[in-house]
Structure formats: structure tokens, C-alpha cells
mmCIF file of the N, C-alpha and C atoms, coordinates in Angstrom:
data_MODEL
# 
_entry.id   MODEL 
# 
loop_
_atom_site.group_PDB 
_atom_site.id 
_atom_site.type_symbol 
_atom_site.label_atom_id 
_atom_site.label_alt_id 
_atom_site.label_comp_id 
_atom_site.label_asym_id 
_atom_site.label_entity_id 
_atom_site.label_seq_id 
_atom_site.pdbx_PDB_ins_code 
_atom_site.Cartn_x 
_atom_site.Cartn_y 
_atom_site.Cartn_z 
_atom_site.occupancy 
_atom_site.B_iso_or_equiv 
_atom_site.pdbx_formal_charge 
_atom_site.auth_seq_id 
_atom_site.auth_comp_id 
_atom_site.auth_asym_id 
_atom_site.auth_atom_id 
_atom_site.pdbx_PDB_model_num 
ATOM 1   N N  . UNK A 1 1  ? 0.846   -1.189 0.000  1.00 0.00 ? 1  UNK A N  1 
ATOM 2   C CA . UNK A 1 1  ? 0.000   0.000  0.000  1.00 0.00 ? 1  UNK A CA 1 
ATOM 3   C C  . UNK A 1 1  ? 0.883   1.240  0.000  1.00 0.00 ? 1  UNK A C  1 
ATOM 4   N N  . UNK A 1 2  ? 0.589   2.137  -0.910 1.00 0.00 ? 2  UNK A N  1 
ATOM 5   C CA . UNK A 1 2  ? 1.318   3.400  -0.896 1.00 0.00 ? 2  UNK A CA 1 
ATOM 6   C C  . UNK A 1 2  ? 0.476   4.423  -0.150 1.00 0.00 ? 2  UNK A C  1 
ATOM 7   N N  . UNK A 1 3  ? 1.152   5.284  0.552  1.00 0.00 ? 3  UNK A N  1 
ATOM 8   C CA . UNK A 1 3  ? 0.442   6.346  1.257  1.00 0.00 ? 3  UNK A CA 1 
ATOM 9   C C  . UNK A 1 3  ? 1.264   7.611  1.149  1.00 0.00 ? 3  UNK A C  1 
ATOM 10  N N  . UNK A 1 4  ? 0.574   8.727  1.306  1.00 0.00 ? 4  UNK A N  1 
ATOM 11  C CA . UNK A 1 4  ? 1.296   9.989  1.328  1.00 0.00 ? 4  UNK A CA 1 
ATOM 12  C C  . UNK A 1 4  ? 0.719   10.863 2.431  1.00 0.00 ? 4  UNK A C  1 
ATOM 13  N N  . UNK A 1 5  ? 1.491   11.836 2.838  1.00 0.00 ? 5  UNK A N  1 
ATOM 14  C CA . UNK A 1 5  ? 1.098   12.629 4.006  1.00 0.00 ? 5  UNK A CA 1 
ATOM 15  C C  . UNK A 1 5  ? -0.143  13.474 3.739  1.00 0.00 ? 5  UNK A C  1 
ATOM 16  N N  . UNK A 1 6  ? -0.326  13.929 2.505  1.00 0.00 ? 6  UNK A N  1 
ATOM 17  C CA . UNK A 1 6  ? -1.521  14.730 2.209  1.00 0.00 ? 6  UNK A CA 1 
ATOM 18  C C  . UNK A 1 6  ? -2.793  13.895 2.345  1.00 0.00 ? 6  UNK A C  1 
ATOM 19  N N  . UNK A 1 7  ? -2.717  12.636 1.919  1.00 0.00 ? 7  UNK A N  1 
ATOM 20  C CA . UNK A 1 7  ? -3.851  11.731 2.073  1.00 0.00 ? 7  UNK A CA 1 
ATOM 21  C C  . UNK A 1 7  ? -4.122  11.478 3.557  1.00 0.00 ? 7  UNK A C  1 
ATOM 22  N N  . UNK A 1 8  ? -3.057  11.284 4.339  1.00 0.00 ? 8  UNK A N  1 
ATOM 23  C CA . UNK A 1 8  ? -3.183  11.075 5.780  1.00 0.00 ? 8  UNK A CA 1 
ATOM 24  C C  . UNK A 1 8  ? -3.847  12.288 6.434  1.00 0.00 ? 8  UNK A C  1 
ATOM 25  N N  . UNK A 1 9  ? -3.416  13.476 6.068  1.00 0.00 ? 9  UNK A N  1 
ATOM 26  C CA . UNK A 1 9  ? -4.003  14.709 6.609  1.00 0.00 ? 9  UNK A CA 1 
ATOM 27  C C  . UNK A 1 9  ? -5.477  14.797 6.234  1.00 0.00 ? 9  UNK A C  1 
ATOM 28  N N  . UNK A 1 10 ? -5.818  14.455 5.014  1.00 0.00 ? 10 UNK A N  1 
ATOM 29  C CA . UNK A 1 10 ? -7.228  14.481 4.586  1.00 0.00 ? 10 UNK A CA 1 
ATOM 30  C C  . UNK A 1 10 ? -8.064  13.534 5.435  1.00 0.00 ? 10 UNK A C  1 
ATOM 31  N N  . UNK A 1 11 ? -7.542  12.359 5.737  1.00 0.00 ? 11 UNK A N  1 
ATOM 32  C CA . UNK A 1 11 ? -8.264  11.413 6.599  1.00 0.00 ? 11 UNK A CA 1 
ATOM 33  C C  . UNK A 1 11 ? -8.460  11.998 8.000  1.00 0.00 ? 11 UNK A C  1 
ATOM 34  N N  . UNK A 1 12 ? -7.423  12.627 8.530  1.00 0.00 ? 12 UNK A N  1 
ATOM 35  C CA . UNK A 1 12 ? -7.542  13.247 9.859  1.00 0.00 ? 12 UNK A CA 1 
ATOM 36  C C  . UNK A 1 12 ? -8.610  14.338 9.858  1.00 0.00 ? 12 UNK A C  1 
ATOM 37  N N  . UNK A 1 13 ? -8.583  15.189 8.843  1.00 0.00 ? 13 UNK A N  1 
ATOM 38  C CA . UNK A 1 13 ? -9.542  16.294 8.784  1.00 0.00 ? 13 UNK A CA 1 
ATOM 39  C C  . UNK A 1 13 ? -10.977 15.783 8.623  1.00 0.00 ? 13 UNK A C  1 
ATOM 40  N N  . UNK A 1 14 ? -11.150 14.665 7.931  1.00 0.00 ? 14 UNK A N  1 
ATOM 41  C CA . UNK A 1 14 ? -12.483 14.070 7.794  1.00 0.00 ? 14 UNK A CA 1 
ATOM 42  C C  . UNK A 1 14 ? -12.958 13.477 9.112  1.00 0.00 ? 14 UNK A C  1 
ATOM 43  N N  . UNK A 1 15 ? -12.048 12.891 9.854  1.00 0.00 ? 15 UNK A N  1 
ATOM 44  C CA . UNK A 1 15 ? -12.385 12.156 11.069 1.00 0.00 ? 15 UNK A CA 1 
ATOM 45  C C  . UNK A 1 15 ? -12.816 13.065 12.220 1.00 0.00 ? 15 UNK A C  1 
ATOM 46  N N  . UNK A 1 16 ? -12.220 14.246 12.305 1.00 0.00 ? 16 UNK A N  1 
ATOM 47  C CA . UNK A 1 16 ? -12.482 15.147 13.429 1.00 0.00 ? 16 UNK A CA 1 
ATOM 48  C C  . UNK A 1 16 ? -13.282 16.357 12.967 1.00 0.00 ? 16 UNK A C  1 
ATOM 49  N N  . UNK A 1 17 ? -14.483 16.478 13.484 1.00 0.00 ? 17 UNK A N  1 
ATOM 50  C CA . UNK A 1 17 ? -15.368 17.593 13.107 1.00 0.00 ? 17 UNK A CA 1 
ATOM 51  C C  . UNK A 1 17 ? -14.766 18.951 13.474 1.00 0.00 ? 17 UNK A C  1 
ATOM 52  N N  . UNK A 1 18 ? -13.952 18.983 14.524 1.00 0.00 ? 18 UNK A N  1 
ATOM 53  C CA . UNK A 1 18 ? -13.387 20.244 15.011 1.00 0.00 ? 18 UNK A CA 1 
ATOM 54  C C  . UNK A 1 18 ? -12.273 20.790 14.126 1.00 0.00 ? 18 UNK A C  1 
ATOM 55  N N  . UNK A 1 19 ? -11.795 19.987 13.179 1.00 0.00 ? 19 UNK A N  1 
ATOM 56  C CA . UNK A 1 19 ? -10.703 20.439 12.313 1.00 0.00 ? 19 UNK A CA 1 
ATOM 57  C C  . UNK A 1 19 ? -11.287 20.917 10.991 1.00 0.00 ? 19 UNK A C  1 
ATOM 58  N N  . UNK A 1 20 ? -11.068 22.175 10.707 1.00 0.00 ? 20 UNK A N  1 
ATOM 59  C CA . UNK A 1 20 ? -11.526 22.733 9.443  1.00 0.00 ? 20 UNK A CA 1 
ATOM 60  C C  . UNK A 1 20 ? -10.638 22.208 8.319  1.00 0.00 ? 20 UNK A C  1 
ATOM 61  N N  . UNK A 1 21 ? -11.232 21.680 7.232  1.00 0.00 ? 21 UNK A N  1 
ATOM 62  C CA . UNK A 1 21 ? -10.413 21.174 6.129  1.00 0.00 ? 21 UNK A CA 1 
ATOM 63  C C  . UNK A 1 21 ? -9.407  22.221 5.646  1.00 0.00 ? 21 UNK A C  1 
ATOM 64  N N  . UNK A 1 22 ? -8.191  21.765 5.413  1.00 0.00 ? 22 UNK A N  1 
ATOM 65  C CA . UNK A 1 22 ? -7.135  22.668 4.979  1.00 0.00 ? 22 UNK A CA 1 
ATOM 66  C C  . UNK A 1 22 ? -6.328  23.259 6.116  1.00 0.00 ? 22 UNK A C  1 
ATOM 67  N N  . UNK A 1 23 ? -6.704  22.936 7.349  1.00 0.00 ? 23 UNK A N  1 
ATOM 68  C CA . UNK A 1 23 ? -6.035  23.489 8.529  1.00 0.00 ? 23 UNK A CA 1 
ATOM 69  C C  . UNK A 1 23 ? -4.720  22.785 8.835  1.00 0.00 ? 23 UNK A C  1 
ATOM 70  N N  . UNK A 1 24 ? -4.731  21.457 8.752  1.00 0.00 ? 24 UNK A N  1 
ATOM 71  C CA . UNK A 1 24 ? -3.556  20.690 9.150  1.00 0.00 ? 24 UNK A CA 1 
ATOM 72  C C  . UNK A 1 24 ? -2.441  20.742 8.116  1.00 0.00 ? 24 UNK A C  1 
ATOM 73  N N  . UNK A 1 25 ? -1.247  20.816 8.611  1.00 0.00 ? 25 UNK A N  1 
ATOM 74  C CA . UNK A 1 25 ? -0.031  20.762 7.802  1.00 0.00 ? 25 UNK A CA 1 
ATOM 75  C C  . UNK A 1 25 ? 0.863   19.692 8.428  1.00 0.00 ? 25 UNK A C  1 
ATOM 76  N N  . UNK A 1 26 ? 1.856   19.180 7.707  1.00 0.00 ? 26 UNK A N  1 
ATOM 77  C CA . UNK A 1 26 ? 2.745   18.177 8.306  1.00 0.00 ? 26 UNK A CA 1 
ATOM 78  C C  . UNK A 1 26 ? 3.390   18.654 9.610  1.00 0.00 ? 26 UNK A C  1 
ATOM 79  N N  . UNK A 1 27 ? 3.695   19.951 9.690  1.00 0.00 ? 27 UNK A N  1 
ATOM 80  C CA . UNK A 1 27 ? 4.356   20.472 10.893 1.00 0.00 ? 27 UNK A CA 1 
ATOM 81  C C  . UNK A 1 27 ? 3.385   20.883 12.000 1.00 0.00 ? 27 UNK A C  1 
ATOM 82  N N  . UNK A 1 28 ? 2.076   20.714 11.778 1.00 0.00 ? 28 UNK A N  1 
ATOM 83  C CA . UNK A 1 28 ? 1.079   21.067 12.801 1.00 0.00 ? 28 UNK A CA 1 
ATOM 84  C C  . UNK A 1 28 ? 1.250   20.195 14.040 1.00 0.00 ? 28 UNK A C  1 
ATOM 85  N N  . UNK A 1 29 ? 1.191   20.831 15.191 1.00 0.00 ? 29 UNK A N  1 
ATOM 86  C CA . UNK A 1 29 ? 1.206   20.097 16.457 1.00 0.00 ? 29 UNK A CA 1 
ATOM 87  C C  . UNK A 1 29 ? -0.243  19.687 16.714 1.00 0.00 ? 29 UNK A C  1 
ATOM 88  N N  . UNK A 1 30 ? -0.535  18.420 16.442 1.00 0.00 ? 30 UNK A N  1 
ATOM 89  C CA . UNK A 1 30 ? -1.924  17.987 16.362 1.00 0.00 ? 30 UNK A CA 1 
ATOM 90  C C  . UNK A 1 30 ? -2.710  18.173 17.656 1.00 0.00 ? 30 UNK A C  1 
ATOM 91  N N  . UNK A 1 31 ? -2.063  18.079 18.809 1.00 0.00 ? 31 UNK A N  1 
ATOM 92  C CA . UNK A 1 31 ? -2.793  18.260 20.074 1.00 0.00 ? 31 UNK A CA 1 
ATOM 93  C C  . UNK A 1 31 ? -3.219  19.706 20.302 1.00 0.00 ? 31 UNK A C  1 
ATOM 94  N N  . UNK A 1 32 ? -2.635  20.635 19.555 1.00 0.00 ? 32 UNK A N  1 
ATOM 95  C CA . UNK A 1 32 ? -2.977  22.054 19.719 1.00 0.00 ? 32 UNK A CA 1 
ATOM 96  C C  . UNK A 1 32 ? -3.991  22.540 18.695 1.00 0.00 ? 32 UNK A C  1 
ATOM 97  N N  . UNK A 1 33 ? -4.305  21.711 17.701 1.00 0.00 ? 33 UNK A N  1 
ATOM 98  C CA . UNK A 1 33 ? -5.215  22.124 16.642 1.00 0.00 ? 33 UNK A CA 1 
ATOM 99  C C  . UNK A 1 33 ? -6.654  22.137 17.144 1.00 0.00 ? 33 UNK A C  1 
ATOM 100 N N  . UNK A 1 34 ? -6.961  21.228 18.052 1.00 0.00 ? 34 UNK A N  1 
ATOM 101 C CA . UNK A 1 34 ? -8.293  21.170 18.645 1.00 0.00 ? 34 UNK A CA 1 
ATOM 102 C C  . UNK A 1 34 ? -8.146  20.582 20.038 1.00 0.00 ? 34 UNK A C  1 
ATOM 103 N N  . UNK A 1 35 ? -9.234  20.552 20.783 1.00 0.00 ? 35 UNK A N  1 
ATOM 104 C CA . UNK A 1 35 ? -9.165  20.055 22.151 1.00 0.00 ? 35 UNK A CA 1 
ATOM 105 C C  . UNK A 1 35 ? -8.850  18.565 22.138 1.00 0.00 ? 35 UNK A C  1 
ATOM 106 N N  . UNK A 1 36 ? -7.664  18.212 22.620 1.00 0.00 ? 36 UNK A N  1 
ATOM 107 C CA . UNK A 1 36 ? -7.216  16.826 22.599 1.00 0.00 ? 36 UNK A CA 1 
ATOM 108 C C  . UNK A 1 36 ? -7.745  16.110 23.834 1.00 0.00 ? 36 UNK A C  1 
ATOM 109 N N  . UNK A 1 37 ? -8.200  14.884 23.653 1.00 0.00 ? 37 UNK A N  1 
ATOM 110 C CA . UNK A 1 37 ? -8.710  14.086 24.766 1.00 0.00 ? 37 UNK A CA 1 
ATOM 111 C C  . UNK A 1 37 ? -8.429  12.613 24.497 1.00 0.00 ? 37 UNK A C  1 
ATOM 112 N N  . UNK A 1 38 ? -8.692  11.803 25.504 1.00 0.00 ? 38 UNK A N  1 
ATOM 113 C CA . UNK A 1 38 ? -8.489  10.361 25.321 1.00 0.00 ? 38 UNK A CA 1 
ATOM 114 C C  . UNK A 1 38 ? -9.458  9.806  24.282 1.00 0.00 ? 38 UNK A C  1 
ATOM 115 N N  . UNK A 1 39 ? -10.635 10.381 24.181 1.00 0.00 ? 39 UNK A N  1 
ATOM 116 C CA . UNK A 1 39 ? -11.595 9.952  23.158 1.00 0.00 ? 39 UNK A CA 1 
ATOM 117 C C  . UNK A 1 39 ? -11.014 10.225 21.771 1.00 0.00 ? 39 UNK A C  1 
ATOM 118 N N  . UNK A 1 40 ? -10.414 11.398 21.584 1.00 0.00 ? 40 UNK A N  1 
ATOM 119 C CA . UNK A 1 40 ? -9.811  11.721 20.289 1.00 0.00 ? 40 UNK A CA 1 
ATOM 120 C C  . UNK A 1 40 ? -8.642  10.788 19.981 1.00 0.00 ? 40 UNK A C  1 
ATOM 121 N N  . UNK A 1 41 ? -7.915  10.369 21.004 1.00 0.00 ? 41 UNK A N  1 
ATOM 122 C CA . UNK A 1 41 ? -6.831  9.405  20.790 1.00 0.00 ? 41 UNK A CA 1 
ATOM 123 C C  . UNK A 1 41 ? -7.400  8.077  20.302 1.00 0.00 ? 41 UNK A C  1 
ATOM 124 N N  . UNK A 1 42 ? -8.510  7.635  20.896 1.00 0.00 ? 42 UNK A N  1 
ATOM 125 C CA . UNK A 1 42 ? -9.141  6.386  20.463 1.00 0.00 ? 42 UNK A CA 1 
ATOM 126 C C  . UNK A 1 42 ? -9.664  6.501  19.031 1.00 0.00 ? 42 UNK A C  1 
ATOM 127 N N  . UNK A 1 43 ? -10.199 7.647  18.685 1.00 0.00 ? 43 UNK A N  1 
ATOM 128 C CA . UNK A 1 43 ? -10.674 7.880  17.307 1.00 0.00 ? 43 UNK A CA 1 
ATOM 129 C C  . UNK A 1 43 ? -9.496  7.774  16.344 1.00 0.00 ? 43 UNK A C  1 
ATOM 130 N N  . UNK A 1 44 ? -8.370  8.358  16.721 1.00 0.00 ? 44 UNK A N  1 
ATOM 131 C CA . UNK A 1 44 ? -7.171  8.300  15.870 1.00 0.00 ? 44 UNK A CA 1 
ATOM 132 C C  . UNK A 1 44 ? -6.697  6.855  15.698 1.00 0.00 ? 44 UNK A C  1 
ATOM 133 N N  . UNK A 1 45 ? -6.641  6.112  16.795 1.00 0.00 ? 45 UNK A N  1 
ATOM 134 C CA . UNK A 1 45 ? -6.209  4.712  16.742 1.00 0.00 ? 45 UNK A CA 1 
ATOM 135 C C  . UNK A 1 45 ? -7.124  3.909  15.816 1.00 0.00 ? 45 UNK A C  1 
ATOM 136 N N  . UNK A 1 46 ? -8.442  4.123  15.946 1.00 0.00 ? 46 UNK A N  1 
ATOM 137 C CA . UNK A 1 46 ? -9.408  3.402  15.109 1.00 0.00 ? 46 UNK A CA 1 
ATOM 138 C C  . UNK A 1 46 ? -9.283  3.804  13.642 1.00 0.00 ? 46 UNK A C  1 
ATOM 139 N N  . UNK A 1 47 ? -9.105  5.095  13.382 1.00 0.00 ? 47 UNK A N  1 
ATOM 140 C CA . UNK A 1 47 ? -8.977  5.578  11.997 1.00 0.00 ? 47 UNK A CA 1 
ATOM 141 C C  . UNK A 1 47 ? -7.749  4.969  11.325 1.00 0.00 ? 47 UNK A C  1 
ATOM 142 N N  . UNK A 1 48 ? -6.630  4.925  12.042 1.00 0.00 ? 48 UNK A N  1 
ATOM 143 C CA . UNK A 1 48 ? -5.396  4.366  11.480 1.00 0.00 ? 48 UNK A CA 1 
ATOM 144 C C  . UNK A 1 48 ? -5.575  2.875  11.189 1.00 0.00 ? 48 UNK A C  1 
ATOM 145 N N  . UNK A 1 49 ? -6.235  2.160  12.087 1.00 0.00 ? 49 UNK A N  1 
ATOM 146 C CA . UNK A 1 49 ? -6.475  0.727  11.870 1.00 0.00 ? 49 UNK A CA 1 
ATOM 147 C C  . UNK A 1 49 ? -7.372  0.509  10.653 1.00 0.00 ? 49 UNK A C  1 
ATOM 148 N N  . UNK A 1 50 ? -8.431  1.310  10.528 1.00 0.00 ? 50 UNK A N  1 
ATOM 149 C CA . UNK A 1 50 ? -9.378  1.167  9.424  1.00 0.00 ? 50 UNK A CA 1 
ATOM 150 C C  . UNK A 1 50 ? -8.751  1.559  8.090  1.00 0.00 ? 50 UNK A C  1 
ATOM 151 N N  . UNK A 1 51 ? -8.102  2.707  8.050  1.00 0.00 ? 51 UNK A N  1 
ATOM 152 C CA . UNK A 1 51 ? -7.572  3.232  6.788  1.00 0.00 ? 51 UNK A CA 1 
ATOM 153 C C  . UNK A 1 51 ? -6.299  2.522  6.322  1.00 0.00 ? 51 UNK A C  1 
ATOM 154 N N  . UNK A 1 52 ? -5.435  2.167  7.271  1.00 0.00 ? 52 UNK A N  1 
ATOM 155 C CA . UNK A 1 52 ? -4.105  1.679  6.905  1.00 0.00 ? 52 UNK A CA 1 
ATOM 156 C C  . UNK A 1 52 ? -3.804  0.264  7.401  1.00 0.00 ? 52 UNK A C  1 
ATOM 157 N N  . UNK A 1 53 ? -4.732  -0.327 8.174  1.00 0.00 ? 53 UNK A N  1 
ATOM 158 C CA . UNK A 1 53 ? -4.532  -1.650 8.759  1.00 0.00 ? 53 UNK A CA 1 
ATOM 159 C C  . UNK A 1 53 ? -3.232  -1.694 9.559  1.00 0.00 ? 53 UNK A C  1 
ATOM 160 N N  . UNK A 1 54 ? -3.027  -0.624 10.338 1.00 0.00 ? 54 UNK A N  1 
ATOM 161 C CA . UNK A 1 54 ? -1.841  -0.479 11.186 1.00 0.00 ? 54 UNK A CA 1 
ATOM 162 C C  . UNK A 1 54 ? -2.324  -0.216 12.604 1.00 0.00 ? 54 UNK A C  1 
ATOM 163 N N  . UNK A 1 55 ? -1.652  -0.836 13.555 1.00 0.00 ? 55 UNK A N  1 
ATOM 164 C CA . UNK A 1 55 ? -1.993  -0.619 14.954 1.00 0.00 ? 55 UNK A CA 1 
ATOM 165 C C  . UNK A 1 55 ? -1.010  0.387  15.550 1.00 0.00 ? 55 UNK A C  1 
ATOM 166 N N  . UNK A 1 56 ? -1.561  1.460  16.113 1.00 0.00 ? 56 UNK A N  1 
ATOM 167 C CA . UNK A 1 56 ? -0.756  2.398  16.896 1.00 0.00 ? 56 UNK A CA 1 
ATOM 168 C C  . UNK A 1 56 ? -1.311  2.381  18.307 1.00 0.00 ? 56 UNK A C  1 
ATOM 169 N N  . UNK A 1 57 ? -0.521  2.839  19.256 1.00 0.00 ? 57 UNK A N  1 
ATOM 170 C CA . UNK A 1 57 ? -0.981  2.827  20.644 1.00 0.00 ? 57 UNK A CA 1 
ATOM 171 C C  . UNK A 1 57 ? -0.768  4.200  21.283 1.00 0.00 ? 57 UNK A C  1 
ATOM 172 N N  . UNK A 1 58 ? -1.156  4.287  22.538 1.00 0.00 ? 58 UNK A N  1 
ATOM 173 C CA . UNK A 1 58 ? -1.072  5.562  23.256 1.00 0.00 ? 58 UNK A CA 1 
ATOM 174 C C  . UNK A 1 58 ? 0.369   6.070  23.324 1.00 0.00 ? 58 UNK A C  1 
ATOM 175 N N  . UNK A 1 59 ? 1.318   5.164  23.447 1.00 0.00 ? 59 UNK A N  1 
ATOM 176 C CA . UNK A 1 59 ? 2.724   5.577  23.502 1.00 0.00 ? 59 UNK A CA 1 
ATOM 177 C C  . UNK A 1 59 ? 3.162   6.207  22.180 1.00 0.00 ? 59 UNK A C  1 
ATOM 178 N N  . UNK A 1 60 ? 2.712   5.630  21.061 1.00 0.00 ? 60 UNK A N  1 
ATOM 179 C CA . UNK A 1 60 ? 3.033   6.208  19.748 1.00 0.00 ? 60 UNK A CA 1 
ATOM 180 C C  . UNK A 1 60 ? 2.504   7.636  19.663 1.00 0.00 ? 60 UNK A C  1 
ATOM 181 N N  . UNK A 1 61 ? 1.293   7.837  20.143 1.00 0.00 ? 61 UNK A N  1 
ATOM 182 C CA . UNK A 1 61 ? 0.679   9.168  20.104 1.00 0.00 ? 61 UNK A CA 1 
ATOM 183 C C  . UNK A 1 61 ? 1.416   10.109 21.048 1.00 0.00 ? 61 UNK A C  1 
ATOM 184 N N  . UNK A 1 62 ? 1.737   9.624  22.231 1.00 0.00 ? 62 UNK A N  1 
ATOM 185 C CA . UNK A 1 62 ? 2.416   10.465 23.226 1.00 0.00 ? 62 UNK A CA 1 
ATOM 186 C C  . UNK A 1 62 ? 3.792   10.917 22.764 1.00 0.00 ? 62 UNK A C  1 
ATOM 187 N N  . UNK A 1 63 ? 4.486   10.059 22.005 1.00 0.00 ? 63 UNK A N  1 
ATOM 188 C CA . UNK A 1 63 ? 5.829   10.423 21.556 1.00 0.00 ? 63 UNK A CA 1 
ATOM 189 C C  . UNK A 1 63 ? 5.810   11.245 20.269 1.00 0.00 ? 63 UNK A C  1 
ATOM 190 N N  . UNK A 1 64 ? 4.633   11.398 19.689 1.00 0.00 ? 64 UNK A N  1 
ATOM 191 C CA . UNK A 1 64 ? 4.496   12.200 18.466 1.00 0.00 ? 64 UNK A CA 1 
ATOM 192 C C  . UNK A 1 64 ? 4.080   13.608 18.831 1.00 0.00 ? 64 UNK A C  1 
ATOM 193 N N  . UNK A 1 65 ? 4.713   14.560 18.184 1.00 0.00 ? 65 UNK A N  1 
ATOM 194 C CA . UNK A 1 65 ? 4.361   15.952 18.424 1.00 0.00 ? 65 UNK A CA 1 
ATOM 195 C C  . UNK A 1 65 ? 3.580   16.517 17.239 1.00 0.00 ? 65 UNK A C  1 
ATOM 196 N N  . UNK A 1 66 ? 4.066   16.235 16.053 1.00 0.00 ? 66 UNK A N  1 
ATOM 197 C CA . UNK A 1 66 ? 3.445   16.810 14.860 1.00 0.00 ? 66 UNK A CA 1 
ATOM 198 C C  . UNK A 1 66 ? 2.700   15.740 14.060 1.00 0.00 ? 66 UNK A C  1 
ATOM 199 N N  . UNK A 1 67 ? 1.932   16.198 13.103 1.00 0.00 ? 67 UNK A N  1 
ATOM 200 C CA . UNK A 1 67 ? 1.236   15.298 12.189 1.00 0.00 ? 67 UNK A CA 1 
ATOM 201 C C  . UNK A 1 67 ? 2.267   14.443 11.446 1.00 0.00 ? 67 UNK A C  1 
ATOM 202 N N  . UNK A 1 68 ? 3.378   15.041 11.053 1.00 0.00 ? 68 UNK A N  1 
ATOM 203 C CA . UNK A 1 68 ? 4.432   14.302 10.349 1.00 0.00 ? 68 UNK A CA 1 
ATOM 204 C C  . UNK A 1 68 ? 5.024   13.203 11.225 1.00 0.00 ? 68 UNK A C  1 
ATOM 205 N N  . UNK A 1 69 ? 5.155   13.445 12.529 1.00 0.00 ? 69 UNK A N  1 
ATOM 206 C CA . UNK A 1 69 ? 5.658   12.410 13.440 1.00 0.00 ? 69 UNK A CA 1 
ATOM 207 C C  . UNK A 1 69 ? 4.730   11.199 13.425 1.00 0.00 ? 69 UNK A C  1 
ATOM 208 N N  . UNK A 1 70 ? 3.442   11.454 13.536 1.00 0.00 ? 70 UNK A N  1 
ATOM 209 C CA . UNK A 1 70 ? 2.456   10.363 13.485 1.00 0.00 ? 70 UNK A CA 1 
ATOM 210 C C  . UNK A 1 70 ? 2.535   9.627  12.159 1.00 0.00 ? 70 UNK A C  1 
ATOM 211 N N  . UNK A 1 71 ? 2.601   10.390 11.103 1.00 0.00 ? 71 UNK A N  1 
ATOM 212 C CA . UNK A 1 71 ? 2.659   9.814  9.760  1.00 0.00 ? 71 UNK A CA 1 
ATOM 213 C C  . UNK A 1 71 ? 3.853   8.871  9.614  1.00 0.00 ? 71 UNK A C  1 
ATOM 214 N N  . UNK A 1 72 ? 5.015   9.294  10.098 1.00 0.00 ? 72 UNK A N  1 
ATOM 215 C CA . UNK A 1 72 ? 6.228   8.466  9.971  1.00 0.00 ? 72 UNK A CA 1 
ATOM 216 C C  . UNK A 1 72 ? 6.071   7.135  10.715 1.00 0.00 ? 72 UNK A C  1 
ATOM 217 N N  . UNK A 1 73 ? 5.453   7.164  11.884 1.00 0.00 ? 73 UNK A N  1 
ATOM 218 C CA . UNK A 1 73 ? 5.219   5.922  12.640 1.00 0.00 ? 73 UNK A CA 1 
ATOM 219 C C  . UNK A 1 73 ? 4.335   4.975  11.836 1.00 0.00 ? 73 UNK A C  1 
ATOM 220 N N  . UNK A 1 74 ? 3.261   5.509  11.290 1.00 0.00 ? 74 UNK A N  1 
ATOM 221 C CA . UNK A 1 74 ? 2.322   4.691  10.525 1.00 0.00 ? 74 UNK A CA 1 
ATOM 222 C C  . UNK A 1 74 ? 2.968   4.192  9.241  1.00 0.00 ? 74 UNK A C  1 
ATOM 223 N N  . UNK A 1 75 ? 3.682   5.070  8.558  1.00 0.00 ? 75 UNK A N  1 
ATOM 224 C CA . UNK A 1 75 ? 4.329   4.714  7.299  1.00 0.00 ? 75 UNK A CA 1 
ATOM 225 C C  . UNK A 1 75 ? 5.304   3.540  7.483  1.00 0.00 ? 75 UNK A C  1 
ATOM 226 N N  . UNK A 1 76 ? 6.025   3.518  8.596  1.00 0.00 ? 76 UNK A N  1 
ATOM 227 C CA . UNK A 1 76 ? 6.977   2.438  8.864  1.00 0.00 ? 76 UNK A CA 1 
ATOM 228 C C  . UNK A 1 76 ? 6.264   1.099  9.040  1.00 0.00 ? 76 UNK A C  1 
ATOM 229 N N  . UNK A 1 77 ? 5.006   1.140  9.518  1.00 0.00 ? 77 UNK A N  1 
ATOM 230 C CA . UNK A 1 77 ? 4.277   -0.094 9.813  1.00 0.00 ? 77 UNK A CA 1 
ATOM 231 C C  . UNK A 1 77 ? 3.381   -0.572 8.686  1.00 0.00 ? 77 UNK A C  1 
ATOM 232 N N  . UNK A 1 78 ? 3.175   0.254  7.692  1.00 0.00 ? 78 UNK A N  1 
ATOM 233 C CA . UNK A 1 78 ? 2.344   -0.149 6.554  1.00 0.00 ? 78 UNK A CA 1 
ATOM 234 C C  . UNK A 1 78 ? 3.090   -1.230 5.782  1.00 0.00 ? 78 UNK A C  1 
ATOM 235 N N  . UNK A 1 79 ? 2.355   -2.279 5.436  1.00 0.00 ? 79 UNK A N  1 
ATOM 236 C CA . UNK A 1 79 ? 3.006   -3.386 4.717  1.00 0.00 ? 79 UNK A CA 1 
ATOM 237 C C  . UNK A 1 79 ? 2.621   -3.405 3.271  1.00 0.00 ? 79 UNK A C  1 
# 
């Protein structure tokens, strides 16, 4: 499966109602774009599993600061 960061950003913007399309950039600090919560973390984990068939966990999210950080973790695990 090929993936690119713009597609990943589009999926994120679709998943979260609080994110206005076109807002996120690779360097965006995702926890500051909207009110971050454990529910939003679960939504992210589910979206990544559904879209990319990749499992991420709370530690992956905690160690990621930007959208690009998250993307790199997922990209490494895509088969």
C-alpha cells in the first residue's frame, strides 16, 4: 500500500469535526489544533487501523508531536 502525508491529513480532517479542512499541515502540532482528549486518541487509533490496517498505541501518540511524526510511525508499519 502506498500512502502519502496529504492523504493522511485528509483522513484526519475528515475524522475530526473540530478540524476545518485545509487546517492541518505536516508540521502542525496535532494536540494544539483542537481540544485533545483520550476519546480523540481512540478515534485516531481506530482511523489508522481502518484506513491503513496499522496498529498504533497511546505511547506512539504520546511520543508524536506533529502530524508528520504520526505519519512516519504509521508509514513504517504499513506493509
